[in-house]
N, CA, C and O atoms as a printed pandas DataFrame, in Angstrom:
     atom_number atom_name residue_name chain_id  residue_number  x_coord  y_coord  z_coord
0              1         N          ILE        A               1  152.423   55.380  131.476
1              2        CA          ILE        A               1  153.195   54.537  132.384
2              3         C          ILE        A               1  154.661   54.877  132.182
3              4         O          ILE        A               1  155.169   54.876  131.061
4              5         N          GLY        A               2  155.317   55.164  133.270
5              6        CA          GLY        A               2  156.722   55.508  133.191
6              7         C          GLY        A               2  157.610   54.452  133.820
7              8         O          GLY        A               2  157.286   53.871  134.856
8              9         N          ALA        A               3  158.725   54.222  133.176
9             10        CA          ALA        A               3  159.757   53.364  133.758
10            11         C          ALA        A               3  160.538   54.199  134.766
11            12         O          ALA        A               3  160.630   55.419  134.630
12            13         N          VAL        A               4  161.087   53.553  135.754
13            14        CA          VAL        A               4  161.909   54.260  136.732
14            15         C          VAL        A               4  163.360   54.263  136.241
15            16         O          VAL        A               4  163.731   53.440  135.404
16            17         N          PRO        A               5  164.174   55.179  136.753
17            18        CA          PRO        A               5  165.550   55.299  136.249
18            19         C          PRO        A               5  166.342   53.993  136.237
19            20         O          PRO        A               5  167.183   53.808  135.357
20            21         N          ASP        A               6  166.108   53.090  137.172
21            22        CA          ASP        A               6  166.823   51.812  137.201
22            23         C          ASP        A               6  166.566   50.968  135.961
23            24         O          ASP        A               6  167.357   50.084  135.631
24            25         N          GLN        A               7  165.463   51.238  135.275
25            26        CA          GLN        A               7  165.082   50.437  134.117
26            27         C          GLN        A               7  165.589   51.026  132.808
27            28         O          GLN        A               7  165.263   50.516  131.737
28            29         N          GLY        A               8  166.354   52.057  132.877
29            30        CA          GLY        A               8  166.873   52.686  131.664
30            31         C          GLY        A               8  166.377   54.111  131.547
31            32         O          GLY        A               8  166.614   54.937  132.428
32            33         N          HIS        A               9  165.692   54.392  130.459
33            34        CA          HIS        A               9  165.222   55.746  130.193
34            35         C          HIS        A               9  164.134   56.170  131.179
35            36         O          HIS        A               9  163.209   55.408  131.460
36            37         N          SER        A              10  164.252   57.379  131.696
37            38        CA          SER        A              10  163.236   57.958  132.569
38            39         C          SER        A              10  162.900   59.338  132.037
39            40         O          SER        A              10  163.737   60.240  132.065
40            41         N          LEU        A              11  161.683   59.504  131.555
41            42        CA          LEU        A              11  161.248   60.795  131.040
42            43         C          LEU        A              11  161.297   61.861  132.127
43            44         O          LEU        A              11  161.643   63.010  131.853
44            45         N          LEU        A              12  160.955   61.492  133.351
45            46        CA          LEU        A              12  160.982   62.470  134.445
46            47         C          LEU        A              12  162.400   62.983  134.708
47            48         O          LEU        A              12  162.587   64.157  135.029
48            49         N          MET        A              13  163.390   62.109  134.574
49            50        CA          MET        A              13  164.776   62.569  134.727
50            51         C          MET        A              13  165.176   63.431  133.542
51            52         O          MET        A              13  165.824   64.465  133.707
52            53         N          GLU        A              14  164.790   63.004  132.353
53            54        CA          GLU        A              14  165.108   63.762  131.148
54            55         C          GLU        A              14  164.540   65.179  131.220
55            56         O          GLU        A              14  165.178   66.136  130.781
56            57         N          LEU        A              15  163.347   65.302  131.773
57            58        CA          LEU        A              15  162.695   66.607  131.892
58            59         C          LEU        A              15  163.169   67.410  133.105
59            60         O          LEU        A              15  162.784   68.567  133.272
60            61         N          GLY        A              16  164.002   66.799  133.949
61            62        CA          GLY        A              16  164.501   67.483  135.136
62            63         C          GLY        A              16  163.523   67.502  136.294
63            64         O          GLY        A              16  163.700   68.263  137.245
64            65         N          GLU        A              17  162.482   66.663  136.223
65            66        CA          GLU        A              17  161.493   66.605  137.301
66            67         C          GLU        A              17  162.023   65.844  138.512
67            68         O          GLU        A              17  161.642   66.127  139.648
68            69         N          ILE        A              18  162.899   64.883  138.264
69            70        CA          ILE        A              18  163.584   64.191  139.347
70            71         C          ILE        A              18  165.071   64.192  139.039
71            72         O          ILE        A              18  165.476   64.263  137.879
72            73         N          ASP        A              19  165.880   64.115  140.086
73            74        CA          ASP        A              19  167.330   64.129  139.906
74            75         C          ASP        A              19  167.931   62.806  140.374
75            76         O          ASP        A              19  167.202   61.879  140.730
76            77         N          ALA        A              20  169.244   62.722  140.374
77            78        CA          ALA        A              20  169.937   61.484  140.745
78            79         C          ALA        A              20  169.627   61.082  142.191
79            80         O          ALA        A              20  169.511   59.895  142.497
80            81         N          LYS        A              21  169.496   62.064  143.067
81            82        CA          LYS        A              21  169.153   61.773  144.472
82            83         C          LYS        A              21  167.767   61.144  144.554
83            84         O          LYS        A              21  167.565   60.172  145.281
84            85         N          ASP        A              22  166.811   61.699  143.807
85            86        CA          ASP        A              22  165.464   61.130  143.771
86            87         C          ASP        A              22  165.498   59.719  143.205
87            88         O          ASP        A              22  164.840   58.821  143.731
88            89         N          ALA        A              23  166.263   59.520  142.133
89            90        CA          ALA        A              23  166.366   58.210  141.492
90            91         C          ALA        A              23  166.923   57.181  142.469
91            92         O          ALA        A              23  166.443   56.048  142.516
92            93         N          ASP        A              24  167.929   57.566  143.247
93            94        CA          ASP        A              24  168.510   56.674  144.239
94            95         C          ASP        A              24  167.482   56.342  145.320
95            96         O          ASP        A              24  167.363   55.190  145.739
96            97         N          SER        A              25  166.754   57.339  145.761
97            98        CA          SER        A              25  165.715   57.142  146.771
98            99         C          SER        A              25  164.638   56.185  146.270
99           100         O          SER        A              25  164.184   55.310  147.007
100          101         N          LEU        A              26  164.234   56.357  145.015
101          102        CA          LEU        A              26  163.216   55.473  144.438
102          103         C          LEU        A              26  163.719   54.044  144.318
103          104         O          LEU        A              26  162.975   53.095  144.561
104          105         N          SER        A              27  164.975   53.893  143.946
105          106        CA          SER        A              27  165.575   52.570  143.842
106          107         C          SER        A              27  165.577   51.877  145.201
107          108         O          SER        A              27  165.200   50.710  145.309
108          109         N          LYS        A              28  166.001   52.597  146.231
109          110        CA          LYS        A              28  166.041   52.028  147.587
110          111         C          LYS        A              28  164.648   51.686  148.092
111          112         O          LYS        A              28  164.487   50.753  148.878
112          113         N          ALA        A              29  163.631   52.435  147.646
113          114        CA          ALA        A              29  162.255   52.189  148.069
114          115         C          ALA        A              29  161.602   51.051  147.293
115          116         O          ALA        A              29  160.505   50.608  147.635
116          117         N          GLY        A              30  162.281   50.577  146.244
117          118        CA          GLY        A              30  161.758   49.468  145.457
118          119         C          GLY        A              30  160.794   49.875  144.351
119          120         O          GLY        A              30  159.955   49.076  143.935
120          121         N          ALA        A              31  160.906   51.108  143.872
121          122        CA          ALA        A              31  160.008   51.577  142.814
122          123         C          ALA        A              31  160.237   50.810  141.514
123          124         O          ALA        A              31  161.374   50.566  141.112
124          125         N          SER        A              32  159.135   50.438  140.867
125          126        CA          SER        A              32  159.185   49.727  139.591
126          127         C          SER        A              32  158.475   50.474  138.479
127          128         O          SER        A              32  158.684   50.184  137.301
128          129         N          ALA        A              33  157.626   51.447  138.846
129          130        CA          ALA        A              33  156.821   52.138  137.840
130          131         C          ALA        A              33  156.370   53.489  138.347
131          132         O          ALA        A              33  156.379   53.780  139.544
132          133         N          GLU        A              34  155.974   54.305  137.375
133          134        CA          GLU        A              34  155.380   55.607  137.688
134          135         C          GLU        A              34  154.121   55.751  136.856
135          136         O          GLU        A              34  154.110   55.457  135.661
136          137         N          ILE        A              35  153.062   56.207  137.504
137          138        CA          ILE        A              35  151.833   56.530  136.781
138          139         C          ILE        A              35  151.244   57.794  137.394
139          140         O          ILE        A              35  150.965   57.853  138.591
140          141         N          LEU        A              36  151.065   58.787  136.559
141          142        CA          LEU        A              36  150.467   60.058  136.962
142          143         C          LEU        A              36  151.133   60.636  138.215
143          144         O          LEU        A              36  150.467   61.159  139.109
144          145         N          GLY        A              37  152.469   60.528  138.254
145          146        CA          GLY        A              37  153.241   61.113  139.347
146          147         C          GLY        A              37  153.364   60.263  140.587
147          148         O          GLY        A              37  153.987   60.685  141.561
148          149         N          GLN        A              38  152.787   59.080  140.579
149          150        CA          GLN        A              38  152.858   58.179  141.726
150          151         C          GLN        A              38  153.803   57.026  141.390
151          152         O          GLN        A              38  153.706   56.431  140.316
152          153         N          PHE        A              39  154.708   56.717  142.303
153          154        CA          PHE        A              39  155.658   55.628  142.089
154          155         C          PHE        A              39  155.185   54.380  142.820
155          156         O          PHE        A              39  154.800   54.426  143.988
156          157         N          LEU        A              40  155.225   53.263  142.100
157          158        CA          LEU        A              40  154.711   51.993  142.605
158          159         C          LEU        A              40  155.808   50.938  142.640
159          160         O          LEU        A              40  156.778   51.001  141.886
160          161         N          ASN        A              41  155.632   49.961  143.537
161          162        CA          ASN        A              41  156.556   48.828  143.564
162          163         C          ASN        A              41  156.064   47.754  142.596
163          164         O          ASN        A              41  155.061   47.954  141.911
164          165         N          ALA        A              42  156.751   46.629  142.532
165          166        CA          ALA        A              42  156.422   45.575  141.570
166          167         C          ALA        A              42  155.038   44.986  141.796
167          168         O          ALA        A              42  154.436   44.448  140.867
168          169         N          GLU        A              43  154.530   45.081  143.011
169          170        CA          GLU        A              43  153.199   44.556  143.325
170          171         C          GLU        A              43  152.094   45.575  143.058
171          172         O          GLU        A              43  150.914   45.272  143.229
172          173         N          GLY        A              44  152.477   46.787  142.639
173          174        CA          GLY        A              44  151.488   47.811  142.331
174          175         C          GLY        A              44  151.103   48.698  143.501
175          176         O          GLY        A              44  150.163   49.486  143.394
176          177         N          ALA        A              45  151.810   48.583  144.612
177          178        CA          ALA        A              45  151.537   49.427  145.776
178          179         C          ALA        A              45  152.426   50.672  145.735
179          180         O          ALA        A              45  153.541   50.628  145.216
180          181         N          ARG        A              46  151.937   51.754  146.272
181          182        CA          ARG        A              46  152.690   53.017  146.336
182          183         C          ARG        A              46  153.909   52.825  147.231
183          184         O          ARG        A              46  153.790   52.311  148.343
184          185         N          VAL        A              47  155.077   53.235  146.749
185          186        CA          VAL        A              47  156.288   53.093  147.559
186          187         C          VAL        A              47  156.361   54.210  148.589
187          188         O          VAL        A              47  155.858   55.314  148.378
188          189         N          ASP        A              48  156.997   53.895  149.700
189          190        CA          ASP        A              48  157.210   54.884  150.750
190          191         C          ASP        A              48  158.475   55.661  150.403
191          192         O          ASP        A              48  159.589   55.237  150.709
192          193         N          SER        A              49  158.277   56.803  149.761
193          194        CA          SER        A              49  159.397   57.616  149.306
194          195         C          SER        A              49  159.029   59.086  149.420
195          196         O          SER        A              49  157.873   59.466  149.229
196          197         N          GLU        A              50  160.004   59.894  149.727
197          198        CA          GLU        A              50  159.782   61.331  149.868
198          199         C          GLU        A              50  159.203   61.931  148.601
199          200         O          GLU        A              50  158.384   62.848  148.671
200          201         N          ILE        A              51  159.609   61.436  147.454
201          202        CA          ILE        A              51  159.113   61.988  146.197
202          203         C          ILE        A              51  157.601   61.752  146.054
203          204         O          ILE        A              51  156.900   62.606  145.512
204          205         N          ASN        A              52  157.093   60.620  146.527
205          206        CA          ASN        A              52  155.647   60.390  146.499
206          207         C          ASN        A              52  154.920   61.340  147.437
207          208         O          ASN        A              52  153.787   61.736  147.165
208          209         N          GLN        A              53  155.555   61.704  148.523
209          210        CA          GLN        A              53  154.925   62.602  149.491
210          211         C          GLN        A              53  154.840   64.034  148.981
211          212         O          GLN        A              53  153.961   64.787  149.397
212          213         N          ARG        A              54  155.734   64.411  148.097
213          214        CA          ARG        A              54  155.717   65.786  147.598
214          215         C          ARG        A              54  155.007   65.938  146.250
215          216         O          ARG        A              54  154.889   67.044  145.723
216          217         N          THR        A              55  154.542   64.831  145.707
217          218        CA          THR        A              55  153.857   64.860  144.421
218          219         C          THR        A              55  152.521   65.581  144.539
219          220         O          THR        A              55  151.727   65.310  145.440
220          221         N          LEU        A              56  152.293   66.495  143.621
221          222        CA          LEU        A              56  151.005   67.175  143.546
222          223         C          LEU        A              56  150.164   66.460  142.507
223          224         O          LEU        A              56  150.578   66.319  141.357
224          225         N          GLY        A              57  149.026   66.024  142.893
225          226        CA          GLY        A              57  148.148   65.309  141.972
226          227         C          GLY        A              57  147.210   64.424  142.753
227          228         O          GLY        A              57  147.169   64.458  143.983
228          229         N          LEU        A              58  146.463   63.638  142.022
229          230        CA          LEU        A              58  145.512   62.741  142.654
230          231         C          LEU        A              58  146.224   61.598  143.365
231          232         O          LEU        A              58  147.234   61.083  142.885
232          233         N          SER        A              59  145.682   61.210  144.519
233          234        CA          SER        A              59  146.218   60.058  145.237
234          235         C          SER        A              59  145.773   58.784  144.523
235          236         O          SER        A              59  144.906   58.826  143.650
236          237         N          LEU        A              60  146.368   57.653  144.896
237          238        CA          LEU        A              60  145.952   56.386  144.306
238          239         C          LEU        A              60  144.477   56.111  144.594
239          240         O          LEU        A              60  143.759   55.591  143.741
240          241         N          GLU        A              61  144.034   56.460  145.792
241          242        CA          GLU        A              61  142.633   56.264  146.144
242          243         C          GLU        A              61  141.726   57.094  145.234
243          244         O          GLU        A              61  140.675   56.620  144.803
244          245         N          GLN        A              62  142.129   58.319  144.948
245          246        CA          GLN        A              62  141.351   59.162  144.047
246          247         C          GLN        A              62  141.414   58.640  142.614
247          248         O          GLN        A              62  140.411   58.666  141.900
248          249         N          LEU        A              63  142.580   58.170  142.194
249          250        CA          LEU        A              63  142.731   57.633  140.846
250          251         C          LEU        A              63  141.840   56.411  140.625
251          252         O          LEU        A              63  141.340   56.198  139.520
252          253         N          ARG        A              64  141.643   55.616  141.665
253          254        CA          ARG        A              64  140.824   54.411  141.541
254          255         C          ARG        A              64  139.370   54.732  141.179
255          256         O          ARG        A              64  138.652   53.868  140.675
256          257         N          ARG        A              65  138.941   55.952  141.430
257          258        CA          ARG        A              65  137.562   56.357  141.125
258          259         C          ARG        A              65  137.390   56.824  139.679
259          260         O          ARG        A              65  136.292   57.205  139.273
260          261         N          HIS        A              66  138.471   56.793  138.911
261          262        CA          HIS        A              66  138.429   57.260  137.528
262          263         C          HIS        A              66  138.661   56.102  136.567
263          264         O          HIS        A              66  139.171   55.050  136.953
264          265         N          ARG        A              67  138.285   56.306  135.336
265          266        CA          ARG        A              67  138.513   55.311  134.281
266          267         C          ARG        A              67  139.823   55.655  133.593
267          268         O          ARG        A              67  139.874   56.545  132.745
268          269         N          ILE        A              68  140.869   54.953  133.960
269          270        CA          ILE        A              68  142.203   55.241  133.435
270          271         C          ILE        A              68  142.565   54.214  132.360
271          272         O          ILE        A              68  142.508   53.004  132.582
272          273         N          VAL        A              69  142.933   54.729  131.209
273          274        CA          VAL        A              69  143.473   53.908  130.137
274          275         C          VAL        A              69  144.909   54.384  129.930
275          276         O          VAL        A              69  145.143   55.548  129.605
276          277         N          ALA        A              70  145.859   53.485  130.117
277          278        CA          ALA        A              70  147.278   53.842  130.028
278          279         C          ALA        A              70  147.860   53.426  128.682
279          280         O          ALA        A              70  147.364   52.520  128.013
280          281         N          VAL        A              71  148.916   54.114  128.317
281          282        CA          VAL        A              71  149.662   53.815  127.098
282          283         C          VAL        A              71  151.107   53.536  127.496
283          284         O          VAL        A              71  151.737   54.334  128.190
284          285         N          ALA        A              72  151.622   52.396  127.049
285          286        CA          ALA        A              72  153.021   52.055  127.327
286          287         C          ALA        A              72  153.527   51.165  126.209
287          288         O          ALA        A              72  152.851   50.216  125.812
288          289         N          GLY        A              73  154.699   51.462  125.707
289          290        CA          GLY        A              73  155.273   50.646  124.654
290          291         C          GLY        A              73  156.771   50.551  124.794
291          292         O          GLY        A              73  157.408   51.400  125.417
292          293         N          GLY        A              74  157.319   49.525  124.216
293          294        CA          GLY        A              74  158.759   49.324  124.268
294          295         C          GLY        A              74  159.123   48.326  125.343
295          296         O          GLY        A              74  158.574   48.348  126.444
296          297         N          ILE        A              75  160.051   47.454  125.015
297          298        CA          ILE        A              75  160.442   46.374  125.913
298          299         C          ILE        A              75  160.934   46.887  127.267
299          300         O          ILE        A              75  160.815   46.183  128.269
300          301         N          GLN        A              76  161.484   48.100  127.309
301          302        CA          GLN        A              76  161.972   48.659  128.573
302          303         C          GLN        A              76  160.836   48.996  129.533
303          304         O          GLN        A              76  161.084   49.285  130.704
304          305         N          LYS        A              77  159.591   48.963  129.054
305          306        CA          LYS        A              77  158.442   49.298  129.902
306          307         C          LYS        A              77  157.703   48.073  130.440
307          308         O          LYS        A              77  156.673   48.229  131.096
308          309         N          VAL        A              78  158.191   46.873  130.185
309          310        CA          VAL        A              78  157.466   45.671  130.606
310          311         C          VAL        A              78  157.281   45.626  132.114
311          312         O          VAL        A              78  156.157   45.450  132.585
312          313         N          GLU        A              79  158.338   45.779  132.875
313          314        CA          GLU        A              79  158.233   45.694  134.341
314          315         C          GLU        A              79  157.354   46.808  134.900
315          316         O          GLU        A              79  156.544   46.578  135.798
316          317         N          ALA        A              80  157.518   48.011  134.366
317          318        CA          ALA        A              80  156.689   49.137  134.824
318          319         C          ALA        A              80  155.220   48.883  134.494
319          320         O          ALA        A              80  154.341   49.141  135.317
320          321         N          THR        A              81  154.960   48.384  133.309
321          322        CA          THR        A              81  153.586   48.114  132.909
322          323         C          THR        A              81  152.973   47.027  133.774
323          324         O          THR        A              81  151.817   47.133  134.183
324          325         N          ARG        A              82  153.740   45.986  134.054
325          326        CA          ARG        A              82  153.248   44.908  134.917
326          327         C          ARG        A              82  152.886   45.436  136.306
327          328         O          ARG        A              82  151.867   45.046  136.876
328          329         N          ALA        A              83  153.722   46.325  136.848
329          330        CA          ALA        A              83  153.454   46.895  138.172
330          331         C          ALA        A              83  152.180   47.726  138.164
331          332         O          ALA        A              83  151.383   47.648  139.099
332          333         N          VAL        A              84  151.982   48.520  137.120
333          334        CA          VAL        A              84  150.782   49.354  137.051
334          335         C          VAL        A              84  149.539   48.486  136.863
335          336         O          VAL        A              84  148.500   48.763  137.462
336          337         N          VAL        A              85  149.632   47.451  136.045
337          338        CA          VAL        A              85  148.503   46.535  135.890
338          339         C          VAL        A              85  148.176   45.900  137.245
339          340         O          VAL        A              85  147.006   45.779  137.606
340          341         N          ALA        A              86  149.205   45.497  137.992
341          342        CA          ALA        A              86  149.006   44.882  139.311
342          343         C          ALA        A              86  148.336   45.834  140.300
343          344         O          ALA        A              86  147.695   45.386  141.251
344          345         N          SER        A              87  148.477   47.132  140.087
345          346        CA          SER        A              87  147.884   48.108  141.005
346          347         C          SER        A              87  146.364   48.118  140.961
347          348         O          SER        A              87  145.718   48.557  141.911
348          349         N          GLY        A              88  145.791   47.637  139.866
349          350        CA          GLY        A              88  144.346   47.648  139.724
350          351         C          GLY        A              88  143.772   48.991  139.318
351          352         O          GLY        A              88  142.555   49.174  139.330
352          353         N          LEU        A              89  144.632   49.935  138.958
353          354        CA          LEU        A              89  144.168   51.278  138.593
354          355         C          LEU        A              89  143.569   51.345  137.196
355          356         O          LEU        A              89  142.726   52.198  136.919
356          357         N          LEU        A              90  143.999   50.455  136.322
357          358        CA          LEU        A              90  143.655   50.600  134.914
358          359         C          LEU        A              90  142.333   49.945  134.539
359          360         O          LEU        A              90  141.975   48.870  135.021
360          361         N          LYS        A              91  141.631   50.635  133.666
361          362        CA          LYS        A              91  140.449   50.063  133.017
362          363         C          LYS        A              91  140.810   49.596  131.616
363          364         O          LYS        A              91  140.064   48.836  131.000
364          365         N          GLY        A              92  141.951   50.049  131.114
365          366        CA          GLY        A              92  142.404   49.655  129.791
366          367         C          GLY        A              92  143.887   49.912  129.630
367          368         O          GLY        A              92  144.472   50.711  130.361
368          369         N          LEU        A              93  144.496   49.229  128.665
369          370        CA          LEU        A              93  145.921   49.381  128.389
370          371         C          LEU        A              93  146.128   49.335  126.884
371          372         O          LEU        A              93  145.645   48.429  126.205
372          373         N          ILE        A              94  146.840   50.308  126.381
373          374        CA          ILE        A              94  147.235   50.328  124.970
374          375         C          ILE        A              94  148.740   50.107  124.947
375          376         O          ILE        A              94  149.501   50.861  125.554
376          377         N          THR        A              95  149.160   49.060  124.237
377          378        CA          THR        A              95  150.580   48.735  124.201
378          379         C          THR        A              95  150.923   48.094  122.865
379          380         O          THR        A              95  150.061   47.912  122.005
380          381         N          ASP        A              96  152.189   47.757  122.709
381          382        CA          ASP        A              96  152.618   47.102  121.478
382          383         C          ASP        A              96  152.647   45.583  121.673
383          384         O          ASP        A              96  152.494   45.088  122.790
384          385         N          GLU        A              97  152.842   44.860  120.584
385          386        CA          GLU        A              97  152.786   43.408  120.620
386          387         C          GLU        A              97  153.853   42.800  121.535
387          388         O          GLU        A              97  153.563   41.854  122.267
388          389         N          GLU        A              98  155.066   43.318  121.507
389          390        CA          GLU        A              98  156.141   42.751  122.332
390          391         C          GLU        A              98  155.842   42.894  123.819
391          392         O          GLU        A              98  156.029   41.948  124.583
392          393         N          VAL        A              99  155.382   44.066  124.232
393          394        CA          VAL        A              99  155.032   44.255  125.655
394          395         C          VAL        A              99  153.878   43.333  126.018
395          396         O          VAL        A              99  153.898   42.708  127.078
396          397         N          ALA        A             100  152.875   43.239  125.157
397          398        CA          ALA        A             100  151.729   42.369  125.433
398          399         C          ALA        A             100  152.184   40.917  125.606
399          400         O          ALA        A             100  151.752   40.239  126.538
400          401         N          ARG        A             101  153.050   40.440  124.718
401          402        CA          ARG        A             101  153.540   39.059  124.823
402          403         C          ARG        A             101  154.314   38.845  126.124
403          404         O          ARG        A             101  154.140   37.828  126.796
404          405         N          GLN        A             102  155.160   39.797  126.470
405          406        CA          GLN        A             102  155.940   39.693  127.713
406          407         C          GLN        A             102  155.022   39.682  128.936
407          408         O          GLN        A             102  155.233   38.902  129.865
408          409         N          LEU        A             103  154.010   40.543  128.936
409          410        CA          LEU        A             103  153.071   40.598  130.068
410          411         C          LEU        A             103  152.313   39.283  130.213
411          412         O          LEU        A             103  152.157   38.772  131.323
412          413         N          VAL        A             104  151.847   38.740  129.105
413          414        CA          VAL        A             104  151.135   37.460  129.152
414          415         C          VAL        A             104  152.062   36.376  129.692
415          416         O          VAL        A             104  151.638   35.549  130.500
416          417         N          GLY        A             105  153.315   36.369  129.260
417          418        CA          GLY        A             105  154.278   35.397  129.766
418          419         C          GLY        A             105  154.496   35.537  131.262
419          420         O          GLY        A             105  154.549   34.537  131.977
420          421         N          LEU        A             106  154.623   36.757  131.741
421          422        CA          LEU        A             106  154.803   37.004  133.170
422          423         C          LEU        A             106  153.574   36.553  133.956
423          424         O          LEU        A             106  153.702   35.957  135.026
424          425         N          LEU        A             107  152.403   36.833  133.433
425          426        CA          LEU        A             107  151.170   36.436  134.112
426          427         C          LEU        A             107  151.031   34.912  134.168
427          428         O          LEU        A             107  150.594   34.359  135.177
428          429         N          ARG        A             108  151.404   34.244  133.080
429          430        CA          ARG        A             108  151.351   32.779  133.072
430          431         C          ARG        A             108  152.297   32.174  134.104
431          432         O          ARG        A             108  151.934   31.248  134.830
432          433         N          ARG        A             109  153.526   32.715  134.158
433          434        CA          ARG        A             109  154.504   32.213  135.139
434          435         C          ARG        A             109  154.015   32.455  136.548
435          436         O          ARG        A             109  154.188   31.598  137.415
436          437         N          THR        A             110  153.405   33.607  136.798
437          438        CA          THR        A             110  152.898   33.936  138.122
438          439         C          THR        A             110  151.756   33.016  138.513
439          440         O          THR        A             110  151.705   32.546  139.649
440          441         N          SER        A             111  150.834   32.748  137.586
441          442        CA          SER        A             111  149.672   31.915  137.908
442          443         C          SER        A             111  150.061   30.449  138.102
443          444         O          SER        A             111  149.424   29.757  138.897
444          445         N          THR        A             112  151.071   29.959  137.412
445          446        CA          THR        A             112  151.481   28.567  137.582
446          447         C          THR        A             112  152.319   28.361  138.828
447          448         O          THR        A             112  152.395   27.244  139.340
448          449         N          SER        A             113  152.948   29.414  139.327
449          450        CA          SER        A             113  153.762   29.278  140.548
450          451         C          SER        A             113  152.954   29.558  141.807
451          452         O          SER        A             113  153.441   29.344  142.917
452          453         N          ALA        A             114  151.732   30.031  141.644
453          454        CA          ALA        A             114  150.889   30.348  142.822
454          455         C          ALA        A             114  150.164   29.127  143.343
455          456         O          ALA        A             114  149.421   29.220  144.320
């Protein structure tokens, strides 16, 4: 699970896979997370962005047919992790205690406000 540049560190930017123009485009599209090259919004839906259109890899529909276990740790990954969990793609999640506590808190707030 990857955080998007707006959330701080972005491995894809560090590796030169995306640039500042891509980061701006993702921000405007409402991207909150990246998983396997696909950028998602806070609700877990694929964002409408040029970078998603040029990504080589499995589509979200194809990913749903696989058993995906994601790894994400660090407080900077909470929002990205929440978005990926919301996507319904995951069969499992490996994370640290702080992220787990934050996710449970977010889920509780969401369920009580619904």
